[in-house]
N, C-alpha and C positions, 0 to 999 in steps of 0.2 A: 590467436591465429586468425580468427575472423572478427570483424567489427559489425558488418551487416551484410545481408544478401538482398539483391534487387532483381526481380524478374517477374514472370507471370504467375499469378495465383491460380494454381490448378484446382485445389479443393481442400477440404478439411475432413479428416476421419476421426471417429470416436471409438477406436479399437478398445481402449481402456477407459472406464468411467472417470470423468474429471481430468483426463489427460488428452486433450485434442491434439491431433497431429496435422499441422499445416504442410501441404506439399507446394513447394515453390520451384518453378522451372527457371534455371539460370543458365543461359548459353547452351541449351539442349540437355542439361543435367537436372534431374529432379532431386530436390533436397527435402527430407522429412524433418520438420522442426516442431518440437513440442511447445505448445503455447498454453496460456491459462484460459479457462472457460470465459473469464471476463473479456479477454482479448478476442476470443473467437466470436463473441457476440457483436464485436465492433468491426469485423472484417467487411471489405467491399465485395462486390460480385466476383465470380471466377473469371479467368482470362483477362483480368486487369493487371496492369503493371503495379507492383507492390514492393515495398521495402520493409524488411524486418530486421531489427537489431538482434544479434545472436551471441550466445556464449557456448563454447565447445567444452564438453565434459567427458572424461573417461570413466565409465561405470561398468564393472564386471567385464573387462576386456572389450567393451563396445564404446564407440564414439557416439555421443548424443548431442544434438543441437537443441538448445532452448532459445525460444524467440520472444521478443518483447516489442511493444509499440514504440517505445522511446529509449534513447540511450540512458536516460536517468533510471528507468526501470531495470535495464540490464545491469547497470552499476550497483543498484540496490540489491539485486539478486546476488551479485558477487560478494557483497558485504554480508548478506544473510548467511550464506553457506560457510562463512568463517566462524560462526558461532558454534559452540560445542553441541553436538546432537542435531544440528540442522543440515539435512542433506538437500539435494536439489529439488526433490519432490515436495518436501515440506516448505521450502522457500517459495516454490511456485504456488502452493496452496495459500500461503500468506499473501502473496501478491494478487491472488484471485479474490480473496475474501475482502481485503481492504485496498482502497485506492492508495497510490504511492504516498501522497502527503499525509494521509491518515495513519498509514502503517508506520511511517517514520515518527510521527507525533506520538503514537502509542508507545513505541520503543523508547524514545527520548524521555517521555514523561513518566514511564513506568506504569502505563495503564495495562495491567495484566489481564483485566476482564475483557478489554477490547481485543487483545491479542488472542485470548482463549476462544474467541468466536470462530477461529480457524480450526477445522477438523484436524485432530492429531496434536493440537497444542494444548497441553494442560497447564496448570498453574506453575509447576516447577519449570517447565520448558519456557513459558512466558517470562518468568523471573530471570532465567539464565540468559535469554536473548537480550532482555533489557539491560542486565548487568554488564554483559560483555560488549554490547554495541552502542550503548547510550552515548558515550563520549565521542566515539568515532562518527556516528550518524549525526550528532549535534553539529559537529564541525562540517561534515559533508553537506548537511541541509543548508547551511549558510552559503557555502560555495556554489550550490546548485540553485540558489535563490528560490527555495521552496517556502511556502507560507508557514509562518510560525505562530503558535498561540502565545502571544506576549502577555500572559496573565500574571501580573505581579501579585504575589500572595496566594496564588492558586497552583498547587502542585501536589505530587504524590497521590495519596489516597483521596484527598479532597477533589483534585482534578478528575480522577478516575470516576468518582461517584457522580460528579456533575455531568461529565461527558456521557456516561452510560444512561443516566436518567433522561437526558435530552434525546439520545438515540432511541430509547424505549418509547418516547413520546411520538416518534415518527419523523424526527428531523434527520436530514442527511448528515454524514460526517462533515461535509464542506460547510453546511449551514451552521453546524455546531462550532467549527473553528472560527467562522466569521463572527458569530454572535459573541463568543468569549473574547475575541480580540476587541470587539467594539465595547463590551462591558468593561474590560480591563483598562481601556484608554479613557474611560469616563472618570475623571478625577473626583467627581462628586459621590462616587460609589465607595462608601467607607466600610461596609460590613464584609470585608474580604475573607474572613475565616468561617463564614457560614455558607454551607453548600446550598441550603434552601434559598438564600438571598441571591446567590449566583444564578441559580436555575430560574428564579422569578425574573431577574433582570434580563437574562438571555431570552426568555420567552417573550417578554415585553418588547425587546429589540426586534426579534424575529416577526412579531405581529405587526409592528410598524413597517417593516420592510415589505411584507406581503400587501399591506394596505396601500403603500406607495406604488 
């Protein structure tokens, strides 16, 4: 029904923890749109013209608008709520915990530990999300031109261990993706079944990037 709303940003309320409500005035009508805490931190000042991509959901006989910074985030939200046991609020929590590319990567690669960083997502829920959406999001990611970890020989539990170790060392998800892509493209890197070797090579690459 709605694709996006464009109007004056009136303000943001935090009536319910972790569920910011953005108020947008469009042609004299104020719309309350639930957004993620991540999105709320990126908002401009009030009374500025602002566009938010939206999805309209019917919940308990109420119409609720959910808002996103980009059309891709809105489309990912729509994919997430198709998974068994994933409602709108859990989908919003996933989008707030992980950046779009990192969330898609975690689902496609089956990185349950990364998905479980989201409050309310346990191991079984993470496994179900990955199982049900892996193929669809793998295709969608290519169509949306999102960055992919092209790590030949690195997948499943091995990829999960490598990613989580690098994140624990303080690297950002984007840095981890870039490093693993760089290591994977290095044809001289032969020890592909060894998590420690991947981690060592990734840290080495990241150190060179910082030095440069």
